[in-house]
C-alpha positions, 0 to 999 in steps of 0.5 A: 704949230704955224697953221691956224684954224679959222672958224667963221672969220675968228683964228684959233691956234689951238685945235683942241676944244676943251669941255668944262663938266665933271671935274672934281673940283675948280682947281682941277679944271682951271689946271686942266684947261691950262695945261690942254692950251685950249683957247675955246671952251663949252659951258653948259647953259642949263649948269651955270650961273650966268650972273658973272658973280665972283668966283663963278665959272663965268667969272673964271674963264670968260676973261681967259678963253672964248667961251662956246655955250652949249645947249645940252639937255634941249629935245626941241628947236624951241628949248634950244633956240631960246637957250641959245638967245639966253646964251647970247644975251648973258655971255655977250657972243653969237657962238654956240654949240648946238645939241639937240638930243634925239634919244636918252640912252644914247644921246644921239642927235635929232637930226631933223630938229637940229637941222631946224634949229640951225637954219633958224639960229643962223638966220638970226646971226648966230656962229653954230657949231652943232653937234651931229651923228657921223652922217655925210648927208646930215652934215652937208645938210647943216652946212648948206643951212649956213653952219659955221663949223660940224661936229660929227661924233666919234662914239657916244658921249662919254663913252670912251670907245674912240672912233667907232666908223672911222670910214665916215669921219674920213669921208665928212672931212674930205666933203665938208665945206666947213672945218670938222671938229671930232666931238664924243667918244674921245677916250685917249690920246691916241684917238684924238690924233686918229682924228686929226690924222683922218682929217678933222679940223680939231677935236672938242673932249671933256670926259677923257679929261676930266674922269682920267686919273690925272686931268691935268697930264691927260689935258697934256697930252691931247694937246700933244696928240692934237698937234701931233696927228695935225702934223701927220696929216699935213705930212702925209702917211706912207701908202699901206702894202701888203708886202713888205719893202725893205729900207735900205737898198738890196745892193752891196750886201756882203756876199752878193 
């Protein structure tokens, strides 16, 4: 594909972002990331060693992929900011996926804390990509404080239920002044393609690949789905109709 995604001045050829958690082993992770074609991969600061010892996750991925550290598990703005600062120092990147969980059961974001943390991190020079709910108002507030993209959820994290509120996602895409990355809830390739058809600029997923029966094959499927969905969006679908319309002309039929 010739059109590239631009976030904070950085060009990305792949519109599929991949997570790194939950794989059966490290080799499956590496094979799946290669099959996905992803350039940007997320790493949880709580789950990886930042020391860069041989064969560590950071050591294995850092030279090949752009790492996007995330603040998963944080429940306060203070904790998220401290975690982001630790990641910047250790990984030498200003990019951060900002997560601030407000409910442990649903893993829904705490929007008030999220906007507060995003504002401070932007002021500190971070390139902030916040995981947020599928709310156009929340997304606008995050864009207003300077986030480089917004990342609304499709459905609950790890649920595999796809896009629960497509109308809201489509509205966010139509209004957002920054790129929109569909984050959370993707279950299969059709979900990823649908997100792109709704107008999302990229898709971030993890569980749908890591927990599938064949992660490498699913990663390849997701790559094709995102590319196909993007092409379909650019091509423009036909209008929906309440009646049939023949694709061939009626003139020249036998007996007419």
